[in-house]
N, C-alpha and C positions, 0 to 999 in steps of 0.2 A: 504493500500500500504506500501511497505517497500523499499523506494527509496534509502536508504543508507545501505541496508542489506550487512553485511560483511565488512563494513567500520569502521574505528576507527578515532575518532576526538578529538581534543583539543579545548576547548572553554574557553577563558580567560574572567575574570569577570563573571563567569558562575553561581554564587550563588545567583544572584539577577537581577531584571530588565530584560532588553533585553537578557542578557546572559542566565539567568535562563529559559526564554521562549524558547530560542534556544536549550538549553540542552534537555528540554522536547520534543521539536519537533524532534530533531535528534534521541533521544532514541525511540520515537514512530515510527520512520521510519527505525528502525532496526540497528542503529549504536551503537558501543561501545563508551562511552564518558568519557574523563578526564576533570573534572571541576576544573579550576584554579581560585582561588580567595584569597584575603588576609583576608576575614572574616571567621575565623575558625568556629565560632558558626553556622552561616547560612549555610556554606558549608557542615559541618558534618551532620547537620539536613536534608539538602536537599539530600545528598548522602544516608542517612538511609531510607528516604521515597521512593526514587527511587528504591533502592535495594529491599525494601519490596514489591514493585510492579513488581519485576522480571526483572528489567533492569540491564544491565552490565555497571556499572558506578563507577568511583573512584573520590574522592575529594582530591586535593593537595593544600596545602597552598603555593602559589607562588606570590612573588612580581615580576612582569614582568620587573621592572626597575633593578632588581638584576640579572646580567648575570649568576652568579654561580647557583643561585636557578633555573633559567630557564633551564640551561643545565642539571642539576641533575634531574629535573622533566621530561624532555624529555626522558632521559634514563630510568626512571621508567615506563613511558608510553610504551616504546619499550619492556621492560621486561614483562609488564602486557598484552599488546595487540599484541605485535609482529611487529607492524608497525604504521605509522601515515599517514592516507589518507587525512585528512582535518585539517587545522588550521584556527580557527576563532579568529582573533585578535580583540576582542570586549572590553577588559578592557579600562577604561578611567576615568579621574577625571576632575573636574573644580575647578579653584581658580580665580574667576572673579574679575576684577578691571579695571578701566580706565588706559590708558597709564600713565597719570599723577600720579596716586596713586599706581600702581602695584609695589610690592616689588620684589627684586631679587629672594627671596625664592619662592614667588608665581609663578614667571616665570619658575624657574628651576624645581619645583615639577611637574608641568604639562608637561613640556618637557620630563622629565625623564620617566614618566609613558606612556604618549600618543604617544610619538615619539620614544624615545630610547627603550621603552618596546616593541613596535611593531617590531623594528629592531632586538632586542634580540630574540624574539620568532620566528620571520620569519627566521632568520639565522639558529637557532638551529633546527627547524623543517624541513627547506629546505634541510639541510644536510642529513637527513634520507630519505626524499622524493627523493632526487637525487640518492641515493643508490637503491631505488625501481624503479626509472624511471617513477614515476607518483605522482600526488598529487594535492591538491587544497589549496590555501591560500586566505583567504577572510579578508580584512582589513576594520575596521569600521572608516569611515571618518564622515562627517556631512555636511548638507546643508550650514553651516556657513563656512566650508572649501572652498566652491565654491564662496560664495558671501560676506563673512565677517559678523561681528556682533559687535555692540557697547559693549565695556567693556570686550572683550574677546581676547585681543592680543595674549595671550599665547595659549589658546585653539584653536583659528583659525589657528595660525601658525602651530600647531601640525597636525591639520586635513588637512590643505593644504599640509603639508609635507608628510602625509600618502598617499595622492593621487600621489604625485611625486614618492615616493618609489614604489607604486603599479605599476606604468607604467614602471619603471626601472626593477623591478623584472619580470614583464610580458615579457619584451624583453629578459632578461637573462635566465629565467627558462622555457619559453614556448617551446623552442626547445628540452628541456629535459623531456617534458611530464607533466609539472606542470603549471596549470592555476592560474593566480593571478588577482584578481579583488577587487574592493572596493564597499561598500554600503554607501550612504550618506543619513542618516535619517533626516527627518524634525522634527516637534514638536511631540514628542512621550509621551503618557500618562504613564510614569514610576511612581514609588512610589514618587520619588523626585518631579516630576512635579505636581502630584496630591496634594501635600502639599502646592502648591502655592496658593495665594489669588484667589478667584473665578473670579474676574474681569480680572486678568492676563490670566487665562485659557481661558476665553471667548474671549479675544483679540487674542490669538493664534488661536482659532477656526475661528474667523472672517477673519483672514488673509489667511486661507487655503481654496481654492476653493471647496473642498469636504465638508467643514463645520464641520469638526471634527478633533480631534487629532488622530495621529496614535496610534496603540497598539503595545506592544512588539512583539506580534504574527505577525504583519505586517512585521516587520524587520526580525524575525525568518524565515518567509516564503521566503524572498529574500535570506537569507543565505542558506536555504535549496536548493533553485533552483541552486545557484552557486556551491554548494557542490556536486550536483548530475550529472548524465550523460547527462541530457537535456541541460546543459550549456557547453558542451564539446568544442564548437568553440567560446566561449566568453573568451577573455583574454585582460587584461589591461583596462577593462571598469570601469566606475564609475556609478553605478545605483542609481539614486535618488529615495528614497521612502519617499515622502514628501507631498502627497496629492495635488501637483501642486502649492505649496506655492510660487515658484519663477517665475511662469508664468507672 
């Protein structure tokens, strides 16, 4: 199937983890994809491999917290692909600490990437989508943005903020032909999680009714659904992809 045939997409944080799985999924479904990431080595290597397989993909080094970089990168995508049909705001970082110990720098770094970065990318891409009269914006939240998590004041604040922005944008942009939704992943077996101690991973599995961690592909599938035509009447939603962990 080519559910995204003729579509062009931007995927932030696309050189690794969930973002990488999403790029691969979108390309396999016929999309042209701009991969945004700050890791030049991984991004360039990924771009080279995907191009060798015949896919239409470009890698761009973009710090989503930098407004100028985002605006410049959007213009490059327009020049390369002619349009932006889908934006997946997937990039994010963690700098965990308790309220008592969290530094101002830890707080601000996470806010800059996870919240301001989503705003920067959303605003820049929406401007092009408004000109076209259609588009999809998909924002990565988290299950912790809905229910909180110990030691993550900064991260949780950003993921809750992303949900709020998603609902505002859905109201503002929906009448212009642009759907805006969020995905809230649970415990996902990314490279970072797989490096955790086995007992911690087992604890995550035990807390999840399905008895396993999610895979990056599980989240990529949700992004794909929201990017395609089958979700045309879904707007302002927050879809939890968490194996039922919050039941």
